[in-house]
N, C-alpha and C positions, 0 to 999 in steps of 0.2 A: 359849515356850509351844507354838508350832507344831512345834518339834522334838520336844517330848514327845508331841504329837498324832501325829506321824509314827511315833514309836517304838511308840505304843499301837496304831496301825493295823497296823503290821508285826507286832507281837506277836500280833495276832488272825488272822494268816494272810492279810492283805490283799495280800501280794506287792508288786510294784513300785507305787510311788505318786508323785504329784506334787502339791505344795501351792503355790498362788500366790494373790496378792492382786491384784484387778483393780478399777479404778474408771473411771467414765465420766461425761461431762457432756453429756447430750442438749441440743441447741440448737433453738430455734424458728426459723421461717422468717425472722424479723426479727433473728436473732442473739442473742436473749435466752436466758438459762439456764432451761431447763425444770425440770430436776431434777438430783439427784446420786445416783449409785449406787456403792457399794463392797461388794465380795463377797470372802469367803474361800472358795476353791474347792478341792476335792479331786478329782484326775483329771478336771479340767474341769467337774465338777458343782458347782453352788453349794451350799455347806455352811452358811455364816453370812452374813447380809446386814445392812447397816447402815441404820438408819432415821434420816434426817437431821432429821426433825421432832421425834422423841423423843430423838434423840442417844443411841441405844443399839443394840446388836447383837441380832438375832433369828435363830433357827434357820430356815433356808429349805430344808432337806432333809426331806421327809416320807416317805422310804422307809426303806431299811435303816439308814442312819446318822442317823436323826432324833434318837434319844436322845443319841448322841454330839455332834450339832450343838447340842443344847440345853446340854450341859455346856460346850462351847467358848464359846457365847454368854455363859454366866454368868461364865466366867473373863475374857472380854474386857470385860465390863461392870463387873466388880469393880475392876479397875485403870483408872486414867485415861489410861494411855499410849496405848492403841489408840483410845480416843474422841478424844483430842487429835490423833492422826494423821489420823483420818477428817475431823475438822473443818478441819485444816490443808489437806487435799486439796480440801475443798469451797471454802474461801476462794481457793485457787489457781485453781480452775475459774472462779469468779466474776471474778477479776482477769484471767485469760488469755483468757477467752472473747471479749471485745471485740477484743483484739489479733489473735487467730486469725481472727475474722470479718472484720476489716479487711484482713488479708493474703490471704484466700481468697475469700470470697463477695463482698466489696465491691470487690475489685481490678478494674482495667480493663486489658485487653490488646488492642491494636489488631490488626485482621485484616490479612492479606496476600491479594492477589488476583492471579489470572493467567487469561488467556483462551487456551484450546487449541482450534484448529479441527480438524475431521476430515471426511473425505469420507463422504457418506451413500449414494452410488450412485443417488440419486433425481434425475433431471434437473430436476424442478421446484424442488426445494430441495437443491442438491448439497452444501451445507456445513452442518455441525452445530457450533455454537459452544458450548463449555462453559466457564462462568465458575466457577473453583475459588476458594473463599474458605476460609481456614484460619487457625488460631492465635489465635482471638479468644475473649474472655470478657468479660461473661456470654454465655450461648448465644443470647440474643435478637438477631437480625440481619435486616435487610431487604435483599434483592438485587433490583435492577430492571434490565431491559434497555432500552436506548434505541437508536433508529436515526436517525442524522443529527440528534440532539438531541431527538427525539420519543420519548416513552415507548411501548414496545411493550405491547399489551394483555395482560391475564392469560391470555387464551386461547392466546397464542402461545408461552408458556414454562411449564415445570413445575418450580417450586421444590421442593427437597428439605429436609426438616427437619434441623436441626443435630444432628450426632452427636458424641460425645466422642472425643477423641484419646487419652485415657489419661494426659494430663499437665496436667489442669485447663484445657485449652483445647478448642475445638470447631471443626468444619469443616462446610461445606455446599457445594453446587454447584447451578447453574441452567443448563439447556441451552436453546438457541434454534436452530431450523432456518431457514436463510436462503438466498436466491438473490442473492448480492451482485453489484453492478455497480461499474464503475470510479468512484471518488470516494466510495463509500459509507463511512460510519464507524459502526461498532457499538460501543456503550459499555456496560460493566457497572458499574452504580452500587451501591456498598455503603454502607449506613447502619448505624451501630453506636454504642452509648453511649460508646465510647472515642474517637470521632471528633468534632471540632468541625464538620466539613463532610463531605459524602459523599466516599468514596474512589472515584475514577474510573479505569477501565482501558479503553483504546481498542483496536479492531482494525479494520483495513481490508484489502480484498482485494489481494493482491500477485501476484507471478509464481508459477507452479507450480514444483514441485521440479525438473522436467526443464529448464524454461526457465532457472531460477536457476543450475543447473549449467552450462548452455551459456553463459550470460553470464559466469559466473565463469571458465570455461576460455578464452573469447575475451579476457577482460580480462588473464589471465595471459600468453597468447600475445602480445598487443599490447605489454604491458610488457616482455616478454623481447626482442621485436624492436626496440623503441625503445632498450633498453639496449645491444644489439649495435650498433645504428647509431651511438650516441653514442661507444662504445668505438672503432669503426672510424674515425670522424672525428677523434678525439683522436690515435690513432696515425698517421693520415695527415698531420696538421698537425705532428706531432713529428718526422717524417723529414727529413733534410737534403736540399737541392736536388739534383737529378740532375746528374751531370757533363755539361758541354757546352762550347761555344765561350766562351773568355775573352778579351775584347778587350785589346790592348796598352795600356799607359798613354798617355793622351793621344790615343788613336785616335779617340775620339768628339769630341775638342775641335775646334771650328771653325778655330782658329788652326793646327792641325797639318795641315790639308788643303792640299796643294801647289797653288800657283796654276797655271792653265792657261798654257802657253807661247804667246807671241804668234806668230801665223803669219808666216812670212817672205814678203816681197813676191816 
């Protein structure tokens, strides 16, 4: 029937055309099926629409092709084939909606977290800590900063709202400007529906990059020197004894020592 419709439109000088059938199943916020839509479209414009309550097709083009749309609707309603197809799609929507909702909206994906420090150039608060949280779903997440186990007040950090990653997960970040001292521990605590307990990530002040490089170079030099020392000792012990005086057999034996002659009177 759609082939005949295409030939009819082509015969009327419609030129290039595209016919397609599209159906959709809008879902409510709780995952329930709100409605069912099935449309026969011409060049992406709705031509005939299916009414699931009345179980019949109606013309939904009120412009140039309205008369043709009414004729198509009559043809679709006269036979039971297209009505059966529409009802089969509606039953499939009702059956698959719960599975789709469970695999998408109801799923739980645990977040990942990482703390990245950066220099601020401000002597009073020289370090800016950024807690990056990503890869979580649903988007509702709570991120809290703690200093040595104590929660940092809301005025000391600025949380950002979660933004989508484009793969059904979300990300967010929370920054905190600090003046760390030796022994301080800053903790980023992440609370999410996918976690049984908060996810904790710690950061403590360490050596600067320059000092770290100096320590690394000194360590390498020390290990190299120790290796050379061990190799030298090994080769020194492996050498044969130097040539020297070799005593005759029995020379060191007490019995081989000649007795002193008795003095003559």
